[in-house]
Each structure stands twice: as C-alpha cells, then as structure tokens.
C-alpha positions as CSV (number, residue, x, y, z in Angstrom):
1,M,-14.6,12.9,0.9
2,P,-15.8,10.1,2.7
3,T,-13.2,7.7,3.5
4,V,-13.3,3.5,2.9
5,I,-11.3,1.5,5.2
6,F,-10.8,-1.7,4.4
7,V,-10.0,-4.1,7.7
8,T,-7.4,-6.5,5.9
9,D,-4.1,-8.5,6.4
10,P,-1.2,-9.8,4.1
11,M,-2.0,-13.2,5.3
12,C,-5.9,-13.6,5.1
13,S,-6.9,-15.6,3.0
14,W,-10.5,-14.1,2.6
15,C,-8.5,-10.7,2.1
16,W,-6.5,-11.9,-0.7
17,G,-10.5,-13.7,-2.2
18,M,-11.5,-10.0,-1.9
19,A,-8.0,-8.4,-3.2
20,A,-9.5,-7.9,-6.9
21,D,-12.8,-6.2,-5.8
22,L,-10.5,-4.1,-3.3
23,E,-8.6,-2.8,-6.6
24,R,-11.4,-2.3,-8.5
25,T,-13.4,-0.5,-5.9
26,R,-11.3,1.5,-5.6
27,R,-10.5,2.7,-9.1
28,D,-14.1,2.9,-9.9
29,A,-14.8,4.9,-6.9
30,A,-11.4,7.3,-6.7
31,S,-13.3,10.1,-7.1
32,V,-15.9,10.3,-4.2
33,F,-14.2,8.6,-1.5
34,D,-11.0,8.5,0.0
35,F,-9.3,4.8,1.3
36,D,-7.6,3.4,3.5
37,V,-6.1,0.7,5.4
38,L,-6.1,-0.7,8.5
39,L,-4.2,-4.0,9.4
40,G,-6.5,-7.2,11.4
41,G,-3.5,-9.4,12.3
42,I,-3.6,-12.8,11.9
43,N,-2.8,-15.6,14.5
44,V,-0.6,-12.6,16.2
45,A,-0.1,-14.5,19.2
46,S,1.2,-18.4,17.4
47,T,4.6,-19.4,17.7
48,H,4.2,-23.1,16.3
49,P,4.8,-24.2,13.4
50,V,2.0,-25.2,11.5
51,T,1.2,-28.6,11.8
52,E,-0.1,-31.4,8.9
53,F,-3.8,-31.5,10.1
54,A,-3.7,-27.3,10.1
55,R,-2.2,-27.3,6.6
56,G,-5.0,-29.4,5.4
57,R,-7.4,-27.2,7.3
58,L,-6.0,-24.0,5.7
59,A,-5.7,-25.9,2.1
60,S,-9.7,-26.5,2.4
61,I,-10.1,-23.1,3.5
62,W,-8.2,-22.0,-0.2
63,R,-10.4,-24.0,-2.0
64,T,-13.7,-22.5,-0.3
65,V,-11.9,-19.1,-1.3
66,N,-11.2,-19.8,-4.5
67,E,-14.5,-21.5,-5.5
68,V,-16.4,-18.7,-4.0
69,T,-13.8,-15.5,-5.3
70,A,-12.0,-17.1,-8.3
71,A,-8.6,-15.2,-6.4
72,R,-5.7,-17.7,-7.7
73,F,-3.9,-19.7,-5.2
74,G,-0.6,-21.5,-5.8
75,P,0.9,-24.6,-3.6
76,G,-0.2,-23.9,-0.6
77,L,1.9,-23.3,2.8
78,P,5.6,-22.5,2.8
79,S,7.1,-25.4,3.6
80,G,9.2,-25.9,6.9
81,D,8.6,-24.9,10.2
82,F,6.5,-22.0,9.2
83,V,4.9,-20.3,11.8
84,Y,1.5,-18.6,10.7
85,N,1.6,-15.4,12.7
86,S,1.6,-12.1,10.7
87,T,2.8,-9.6,12.9
88,R,5.7,-9.3,11.0
89,A,4.1,-9.0,7.6
90,C,2.4,-6.2,9.3
91,V,5.2,-4.8,10.6
92,A,6.5,-4.3,7.0
93,V,3.1,-2.9,5.9
94,E,3.0,-0.3,8.4
95,A,6.7,0.8,7.6
96,V,6.1,1.2,4.2
97,R,2.7,3.6,5.1
98,S,5.8,5.3,7.2
99,I,8.2,6.0,4.9
100,L,5.4,6.9,1.2
101,N,3.4,8.4,3.9
102,R,0.2,6.7,2.2
103,P,-1.6,4.2,2.4
104,P,0.5,1.0,1.1
105,F,-2.1,-0.9,-1.0
106,D,0.5,-1.2,-4.1
107,Y,3.4,-3.3,-1.0
108,L,0.5,-5.0,0.6
109,L,-1.0,-6.6,-2.4
110,R,2.8,-7.6,-3.7
111,L,2.9,-10.0,-0.2
112,Q,-0.5,-11.1,-0.8
113,T,0.8,-12.4,-4.1
114,R,4.0,-13.8,-2.7
115,F,2.6,-15.6,-0.1
116,F,-0.6,-17.1,-1.6
117,I,0.3,-17.5,-5.0
118,D,4.3,-18.0,-5.0
119,G,3.9,-20.1,-1.4
120,R,6.4,-17.8,-0.2
121,D,7.5,-17.1,3.5
122,V,6.5,-13.8,4.1
123,T,7.4,-12.9,7.7
124,G,10.9,-13.5,6.5
125,A,12.9,-10.0,6.6
126,D,14.9,-10.7,3.6
127,L,11.2,-10.9,1.5
128,L,9.9,-8.0,3.0
129,R,13.0,-5.8,2.5
130,D,13.4,-7.1,-1.4
131,E,9.4,-6.1,-1.7
132,A,9.8,-2.9,-0.1
133,V,12.8,-2.1,-2.6
134,A,10.6,-3.0,-5.5
135,I,8.4,-0.5,-4.9
136,G,11.2,2.1,-4.7
137,I,11.9,2.0,-0.9
138,D,15.9,2.3,0.2
139,R,16.7,-1.0,2.0
140,D,18.6,0.8,5.0
141,E,15.8,3.1,5.7
142,F,12.9,0.2,5.4
143,D,15.4,-1.7,7.9
144,A,15.3,1.6,10.1
145,V,11.9,1.6,10.3
146,V,10.7,-1.5,10.9
147,A,13.0,-1.7,13.9
148,L,11.5,1.1,15.5
149,P,9.5,-0.2,18.7
150,Q,7.0,2.6,17.6
151,T,6.2,0.5,14.3
152,L,5.3,-2.6,16.1
153,T,3.2,-0.5,18.5
154,R,1.1,1.0,15.7
155,V,0.6,-2.3,14.7
156,R,-0.8,-3.6,17.5
157,D,-2.9,-0.9,18.3
158,G,-4.2,-0.9,14.7
159,F,-4.9,-4.5,15.5
160,A,-7.0,-3.3,18.9
161,L,-8.5,-0.5,17.0
162,A,-9.9,-3.2,14.6
163,K,-11.4,-5.7,16.4
164,S,-13.0,-2.3,18.5
165,Y,-15.2,-1.6,15.1
166,G,-16.9,-5.3,15.8
167,T,-14.5,-6.9,12.7
168,A,-14.6,-10.1,14.1
169,A,-14.3,-11.3,10.1
170,L,-11.5,-10.3,8.2
171,P,-11.9,-8.7,5.6
172,S,-14.3,-5.9,7.0
173,V,-15.2,-2.4,6.0
174,L,-15.5,0.8,7.5
175,F,-17.1,4.0,6.6
176,E,-16.0,7.3,7.8
177,V,-17.1,10.4,7.7
178,D,-16.3,13.5,10.1
179,A,-14.1,11.1,11.5
180,V,-16.8,9.0,12.7
181,R,-16.9,5.7,11.7
182,R,-19.2,3.0,11.2
183,L,-18.9,-0.9,10.2
184,V,-20.4,-1.7,6.6
185,A,-19.4,-5.0,5.6
186,G,-17.8,-8.3,7.7
187,G,-16.8,-10.6,5.7
188,Y,-16.4,-10.9,2.1
189,V,-18.1,-8.8,-0.6
190,D,-17.8,-8.6,-4.2
191,A,-17.2,-4.6,-6.0
192,P,-20.4,-4.4,-7.6
193,T,-21.8,-4.6,-4.3
194,L,-19.8,-3.1,-2.1
195,L,-20.2,-0.2,-4.5
196,A,-23.5,-0.4,-4.5
197,M,-23.4,0.0,-0.5
198,L,-20.9,2.8,0.1
199,R,-23.3,4.6,-2.8
200,Q,-26.4,4.6,-0.7
201,L,-24.8,5.7,2.3
202,P,-24.7,9.2,3.7
203,S,-21.3,11.0,3.1
204,G,-22.0,13.6,5.6
C-alpha cells in the first residue's frame, strides 16, 4: 500500500493542532494507506531558556492554533529555565520506534498531551521514561536505547531528511509510492481535506 508520512514533532504547536485530524485520517484510511512518522525537530539548536517575551509570543501562537483547530491547550510552557528544544523528546520517540518496531504514534500523542495540555517538560528524562513505561516498555531497555549514539544519529538524519523534502512548515504530509516520496501538504490541514487529497493521488 502507499504510505502517508506525517512530518511532525512532539513540541510543535501546529502539529498538536493537527493531532486529532491525524488520528482521524489514520482511522478512516487504515485499509487504503500505511502510515508513518518523520520527526522534523523544533528549535534543535537552542540552548537558552525561553524568555518572557518568547513565552508571550508562543502564547499568542497557541491561541491562534486553538482558534483554527479547536485543539485544547493548558497553562502554557513549563515554568523555570525551560529550553524549548525538541531533540531529547524526539530521541525518546525514536527509541520507542526502535523498541516496538512500529511507528510510535501512541507515544508521540502522549508527549504532545503532556506538553500542550498538562504544561509538563517533555525534555526531562524521568517523564520521557515514565510515558514509555505507561505503554508497556521496559524502563531499562528504554534508557539503554535512548543512550545509544545511533539513536541520536537517526534523529538528526531524520531532521535533515524532513527538510530535504521541502517541509518548511510543520506539520507536513508526504506520500510514498514505490519508494518515491512527494510532499502533498505543508502546514495544517483538516482530516476531511487531507483524506480527499490523498484519495486523489495515484497509488502506483
């Protein structure tokens, strides 16, 4: 079957806005397409805590996402010296993929929920481990795979690969047929529109 690839990130607000549409698309088209995830990365070079100005700007973006998509948001960014860099969260998502040998949609959604609704720091090792354990993964195995250099390498390679497809905006959607991928949507799109777009594409 053709594969629909969601280019997304656990700390991307518009990706969270599209999360329900993603789940609906997967449910309604499960017999027609395979589905996968490619992590895009958010602020992956950032090393400094978010400033008050940046917090205000992000709060404005989150209000816009809510107005457009109806996605719920909680109290805001984690308090304290929070660094808005999704690399650690993405490494955890990649580790879960490696352990389960399948696209980690459930774990990704758990991290998005913790971050955007609960206001939790999803870059912290304890939270990332606890969420993996909650879906049945052994904590020691999770820690071991997260620590592997090749896990980080795969994540960084994925960031570069995502950009190579022209995914300037997250979320984006790629369509793969016979090992050839094409960008079919860049930015938020609701499930009915996306499903209509996908069903019009040649499937090989």
